[in-house]
C-alpha positions in Angstrom: 163.3 95.9 44.2 161.4 93.9 46.8 163.8 90.9 46.5 167.0 92.9 46.8 167.9 92.2 50.4 165.5 89.3 51.0 165.6 85.9 52.5 167.3 86.3 55.8 167.3 82.6 56.3 169.1 82.1 53.1 171.7 84.7 54.1 172.3 82.8 57.4 172.8 79.5 55.7 175.2 80.7 53.1 177.1 83.4 54.9 179.7 81.0 56.4 180.3 79.6 52.9 181.1 83.0 51.5 183.1 84.5 54.4 186.5 83.3 53.1 185.8 84.6 49.6 184.4 87.9 50.8 187.5 88.7 52.9 189.5 89.3 49.8 186.8 90.8 47.6 185.4 94.3 47.1 183.0 93.9 50.1 186.0 93.9 52.4 186.9 97.4 51.6 185.6 100.0 54.0 184.9 102.6 51.4 183.7 101.2 48.1 182.2 103.2 45.3 178.6 102.3 44.8 177.8 100.9 41.4 174.6 100.1 39.5 173.8 97.0 37.4 170.7 96.3 35.3 170.1 92.6 34.6 167.7 91.2 32.1 166.1 88.0 33.4 162.9 86.0 33.4 161.5 86.3 36.9 162.8 88.7 39.4 162.2 86.5 42.5 163.8 83.5 40.9 166.8 85.6 39.9 167.5 86.7 43.5 166.9 83.2 44.8 169.4 81.7 42.2 172.0 84.4 41.7 171.2 87.8 43.2 171.2 87.1 46.9 174.6 85.3 46.7 176.1 88.1 44.6 174.7 90.8 46.8 176.4 89.3 49.9 179.8 89.5 48.2 179.2 92.7 46.4 177.1 95.0 48.6 178.4 98.0 46.7 176.6 96.9 43.5 172.9 97.8 43.3 171.0 95.4 41.0 167.9 96.2 39.1 166.2 93.3 37.4 164.1 93.8 34.3 161.8 90.9 33.9 161.1 89.3 30.5 157.9 87.6 31.6 155.8 90.1 29.6 157.4 88.7 26.3 155.8 85.4 26.8 152.1 86.4 27.1 151.1 84.7 23.9 150.5 88.0 22.1 153.9 88.1 20.3 154.1 86.8 16.7 157.8 87.6 16.2 159.7 86.7 19.3 163.1 87.7 17.9 161.9 91.2 17.2 160.1 91.4 20.6 163.3 90.3 22.4 165.5 92.8 20.5 163.0 95.6 21.1 163.0 94.8 24.8 166.8 95.0 25.0 166.8 98.3 23.1 164.1 99.8 25.4 165.5 98.6 28.7 169.2 98.9 27.9 170.3 96.1 30.4 173.9 95.7 31.3 173.7 91.9 31.5 171.4 90.0 29.2 170.1 86.5 29.8 169.7 84.6 26.4 168.9 81.2 25.0 170.9 79.7 22.1 168.8 81.5 19.5 169.0 84.9 21.0 172.7 84.5 21.7 173.6 83.5 18.2 171.6 86.4 16.8 173.1 89.0 19.2 176.7 87.9 18.6 176.2 88.2 14.8 174.7 91.6 15.1 177.5 92.9 17.4 175.1 93.6 20.3 177.4 91.8 22.9 180.7 92.6 24.4 183.6 90.3 23.7 184.7 88.6 26.9 188.2 87.4 25.9 189.8 90.8 26.6 188.2 90.9 30.1 189.2 87.3 30.8 192.8 88.0 29.8 193.0 91.3 31.8 191.8 89.7 35.1 193.5 86.3 34.4 190.1 84.8 35.0 190.4 81.0 34.8 188.1 79.1 32.5 190.2 75.9 32.8 187.6 74.0 34.8 184.6 75.1 32.7 183.3 72.2 30.6 185.4 72.5 27.4 182.6 71.4 25.1 180.4 74.3 26.2 183.2 76.9 25.7 183.8 75.5 22.2 180.1 75.7 21.3 179.8 79.3 22.6 182.9 80.3 20.8 181.7 78.7 17.6 178.5 80.7 17.8 180.6 83.8 18.3 182.7 83.3 15.3 185.7 82.1 17.3 185.3 84.6 20.1 183.6 84.4 23.5 180.6 86.6 24.0 178.7 84.7 26.7 179.0 82.2 29.6 176.5 79.7 31.0 176.7 78.7 34.7 174.9 75.4 34.1 173.5 73.2 31.4 171.0 70.4 30.8 171.7 67.1 29.3 170.5 63.5 29.0 172.4 60.4 29.8 171.8 56.6 29.8 171.0 55.3 33.2 171.2 51.6 33.7 170.7 49.0 36.5 174.1 47.4 36.8 172.6 44.6 38.9 170.2 43.5 36.1 173.1 43.6 33.5 175.2 41.4 35.8 172.3 39.0 36.5 171.5 38.4 32.8 175.0 38.5 31.5 174.6 41.5 29.3 177.4 43.9 28.6 176.8 47.3 30.3 176.2 50.4 28.2 179.2 52.3 27.0 179.7 56.0 26.4 178.5 57.2 23.0 175.8 54.5 22.5 173.4 55.2 19.7 169.7 54.6 19.9 170.0 51.5 17.7 172.5 50.1 20.2 170.4 51.0 23.2 167.3 49.3 21.7 169.3 46.2 20.6 170.7 45.9 24.1 167.1 46.2 25.5 166.1 43.1 23.6 168.6 41.0 25.4 166.5 41.1 28.6 163.6 38.7 29.2 160.3 39.9 27.8 157.9 37.5 29.5 155.9 37.8 32.7 153.2 39.9 34.2 153.2 43.6 33.2 153.4 44.7 36.9 156.3 42.5 37.9 158.3 41.6 34.8 161.7 43.0 33.6 161.9 45.6 30.8 164.9 46.4 28.7 164.1 50.0 28.2 161.5 52.6 29.1 160.7 56.2 30.1 160.1 57.6 33.5 156.7 59.2 32.7 154.1 56.7 31.4 154.7 54.4 28.5 157.0 54.6 25.5 154.7 55.1 22.5 155.8 54.8 18.8 155.4 58.6 18.4 157.5 59.7 21.4 160.2 57.0 20.9 160.6 58.0 17.2 160.7 61.7 18.2 163.5 61.0 20.7 165.6 59.1 18.2 165.0 61.9 15.6 166.0 64.6 18.0 169.3 62.9 18.8 170.0 62.6 15.0 169.1 66.3 14.3 166.0 65.4 12.3 163.3 68.1 12.0 159.6 67.3 11.2 159.3 71.0 10.1 161.8 73.2 8.5 161.1 76.7 9.9 163.3 78.4 7.3 161.3 77.0 4.3 158.1 76.4 6.3 157.9 72.9 4.8 157.1 69.6 6.6 159.9 67.1 6.1 158.6 63.8 7.4 158.3 61.9 4.1 162.0 61.1 3.9 164.2 58.0 4.2 165.7 59.2 7.5 162.3 59.7 9.2 161.1 56.4 7.8 164.1 54.6 9.2 163.6 56.3 12.5 160.0 55.2 12.9 160.8 51.7 11.7 163.6 51.4 14.4 161.1 52.5 17.0 158.4 50.2 15.6 160.6 47.1 15.7 161.8 47.9 19.2 158.2 48.1 20.5 157.2 45.0 18.6 160.0 43.1 20.5 158.0 43.6 23.8 161.2 44.7 25.5 160.1 48.3 25.9 157.9 49.5 28.7 154.6 50.7 27.3 151.8 49.8 29.7 148.3 49.3 28.2 146.7 51.7 30.7 149.2 54.4 30.0 151.0 54.1 33.3 150.5 56.0 36.5 147.1 57.7 36.6 147.3 59.5 39.9 147.7 58.7 43.6 150.3 59.2 46.4 154.0 59.8 45.8 154.7 56.3 47.1 152.2 54.9 44.5 153.9 56.9 41.9 157.3 55.6 42.7 155.9 52.0 42.9 154.6 52.4 39.3 158.0 53.3 37.9 159.9 50.1 36.8 163.3 51.6 36.7 163.0 53.1 40.2 161.8 49.8 41.5 164.7 47.8 39.9 162.7 46.2 37.1 164.0 48.1 34.1 167.5 47.8 32.6 167.9 51.3 31.0 166.3 54.6 30.7 167.4 58.0 29.2 166.9 61.1 31.4 168.4 64.2 32.8 170.2 64.9 36.1 166.9 65.4 38.0 166.3 61.7 37.6 168.9 61.2 40.3 166.8 63.3 42.7 163.8 61.0 42.0 165.9 58.0 42.7 167.0 59.4 46.0 163.4 60.4 47.0 162.1 56.9 46.1 164.6 55.3 48.5 163.4 57.4 51.3 159.7 57.2 50.4 159.1 53.5 49.9 159.1 51.1 52.9 161.6 48.3 52.5 163.0 49.7 49.3 165.5 47.4 47.7 168.4 49.5 46.3 170.4 48.5 43.3 173.7 49.6 41.7 173.2 52.6 39.3 175.4 53.2 36.3 175.5 56.1 33.9 176.8 56.2 30.3 177.1 59.2 28.0 174.5 59.2 25.3 172.5 58.7 23.2 174.8 59.9 20.5 174.2 60.6 16.8 175.8 57.8 14.8 177.0 60.4 12.3 178.8 62.3 15.1 179.5 59.8 17.9 181.5 62.2 20.1 178.7 64.8 20.2 175.3 65.0 21.7 172.2 67.1 20.7 170.7 66.3 24.1 172.9 68.9 25.8 171.5 72.4 25.8 171.9 75.7 27.6 168.9 77.1 29.4 170.6 80.5 30.3 173.5 82.2 28.6 174.7 85.5 30.2 176.3 88.2 28.1 177.3 91.9 28.6 175.5 94.3 26.3 177.8 96.2 23.9 178.2 99.8 25.0 177.0 99.1 28.5 178.0 102.0 30.8 178.5 99.6 33.7 181.0 97.1 32.3 182.9 96.7 35.5 179.9 95.7 37.6 178.6 93.5 34.8 181.9 91.7 34.5 182.0 91.1 38.3 178.5 89.5 38.1 179.6 87.4 35.1 182.8 86.2 36.9 180.9 85.4 40.1 178.0 83.3 38.6 180.3 81.4 36.4 183.1 81.0 38.9 184.4 78.3 41.3 183.0 79.9 44.4 179.4 80.1 43.1 179.7 76.5 41.7 180.8 75.2 45.0 177.8 76.6 46.8 175.4 75.4 44.1 176.9 71.9 44.0 174.8 71.1 47.1 171.6 71.2 45.0 170.4 69.9 41.6 168.1 72.8 41.0 169.6 74.2 37.8 170.9 71.2 35.9 174.6 70.3 35.7 177.2 72.9 36.7 179.5 74.1 33.9 182.4 74.2 36.3 183.6 70.7 36.4 184.8 69.0 39.6 182.4 70.8 41.9 179.6 68.2 41.5 181.5 65.0 41.1 178.6 62.8 42.3 175.1 62.8 43.7 173.9 60.3 46.2 176.9 58.1 45.4 176.5 58.2 41.6 179.2 59.7 39.5 178.3 62.6 37.2 181.2 62.2 34.9 179.0 61.0 32.0 177.4 64.4 31.7 180.8 65.8 30.6 181.9 63.0 28.2 180.2 64.1 24.9 180.6 67.5 23.3 177.4 69.6 22.8 176.5 69.8 19.1 176.8 73.4 17.8 173.7 72.6 15.6 170.5 73.6 17.4 167.7 71.3 16.4 165.1 73.7 17.6 166.6 76.8 16.0 164.0 79.2 14.6 161.1 76.9 15.6 159.4 79.9 17.2 158.7 81.2 13.7 156.1 78.5 13.2 152.6 79.9 14.0 151.2 78.5 17.3 147.8 78.0 15.7 149.3 75.4 13.4 150.1 72.9 16.1 146.5 72.6 17.4 145.4 71.2 14.0 148.7 69.4 13.2 149.1 67.1 16.3 145.7 65.4 15.9 146.7 64.4 12.3 150.0 63.0 13.7 148.2 61.0 16.4 145.6 59.7 14.0 148.1 58.5 11.4 150.6 57.0 13.9 147.7 55.3 15.6 146.9 53.6 12.3 150.5 52.4 12.1 150.3 51.0 15.6 147.0 49.2 14.8 148.7 47.9 11.6 146.1 49.6 9.4 148.8 51.6 7.6 152.5 51.3 6.9 155.0 53.8 8.3 155.6 55.1 4.7 151.9 55.7 4.1 151.4 57.4 7.4 154.3 59.8 7.1 153.3 60.7 3.5 149.7 61.5 4.7 151.0 63.6 7.7 153.2 65.6 5.4 150.5 66.2 2.8 147.7 67.1 5.2 150.0 69.0 7.5 151.5 71.2 4.8 148.0 72.5 3.8 147.4 73.5 7.4 150.9 75.1 7.7 150.5 77.1 4.6 147.2 78.5 5.8 148.7 79.3 9.3 151.7 81.1 7.7 149.4 83.1 5.5 147.1 84.1 8.4 150.1 85.1 10.5 151.5 87.3 7.7 148.1 89.0 7.3 148.0 89.7 11.0 151.4 91.2 11.0 150.5 93.4 8.1 147.3 94.5 9.9 149.2 95.3 13.1 151.8 97.3 11.2 149.1 99.2 9.3 147.3 99.9 12.6 150.5 101.2 14.2 151.2 103.4 11.2 147.7 104.7 11.3 148.1 105.7 14.9 151.2 107.7 14.0 149.4 109.3 11.1 146.8 110.7 13.4 149.4 112.7 15.3 150.9 114.2 12.2 148.3 115.7 9.8 150.8 115.9 7.0 151.4 112.1 6.9 149.2 109.9 4.7 149.3 106.2 5.1 148.3 103.8 2.4 147.9 100.1 3.2 147.7 97.1 0.9 146.2 93.8 1.8 148.5 90.7 1.8 148.4 88.3 -1.1 
């Protein structure tokens, strides 16, 4: 509980912001019944910094205990779903922090309290919450609301409006697909020195290789290289071939930023900013999250004689099959109330606060946790409108669903195969079709072996646990069988 009443400086800076809200809240009452609240969260210190300190100021009558989930991610767990469920069962938290996968599982198993009744009872307004997020959460809850998310993460298309005007190119529009983005990139000049020329498109960190560009396109379209439900590699398909060929053609046009030396290799922050073509006004488009705006602002103040330019943002990239949705919007934290919690009132006060207008207004002054779910609180950052982040609906389909089922040991052997084969494509020693077929064949052998070894380890651990129990009860006999 070392963080419970911490950070006096934080209290001083935010107390004036809360005074109006506090006057009408529970904290204003002279005699308030003390309540308890157990919150399940990643790191205790970060919880109080982000949510707890603000909540404690308004609700001093609610004692918070944080149960940290850090121990779940020590690399020893082979079944994260089970480990998460076991943790909740053991700790019995009132408020649970979940990701998409946990949330969907817990709603289907009836482990979360329905929020609609509480919302109706308190006339709690959800009108200014990003409708797309509410729709997605309700869809995962079978039409009912079992959780809320104070913020979300998403990617958008940033563009240099001055370059588009200079070269007479139509600016990006909301819902652009990757094919449209890359075709637009080719309309900019591709000649000149690597350090001074204009690029149509590129990434912030290093170059845009064939592998990472194809992966970004595939993610937007919901393509998976591995199906975790069948444990099959699914690269040798027409969709993946088209994706790689789209990326290959774009890179061959020389309109994409992909420096021969790999980009920035180290140095001062000013040297880093100088090495980024978009930040320096030499790149027409890039795709990135809301933190990119912070980088732009820092570049302006860090580089002497910086030449600013007009920034534009468009919603996208979008899946051509579903142009009004985006798979690049995801929720880092979903809060829900555990079913049968004995402290529902306190839990609901916490849920209302961290998902409410007052909290959003305070957090609108920073960009620390993505984009606020409450719309209208963060309308712009450093003069750039944030409207594009709310234009596309989040796709209810989770591209990374159940990916944690794939054994960790598999990746250390799989990625070198991918790098080798795609490298052969880049050197024109192999076609895309040949490389993807080879990756699938070689990778499947490795995956099958990793799955078998993981199953054997689970059987061994189960047998060991059963053996320990048998030692305490002499009448119990345990027979184990080796895995096939």
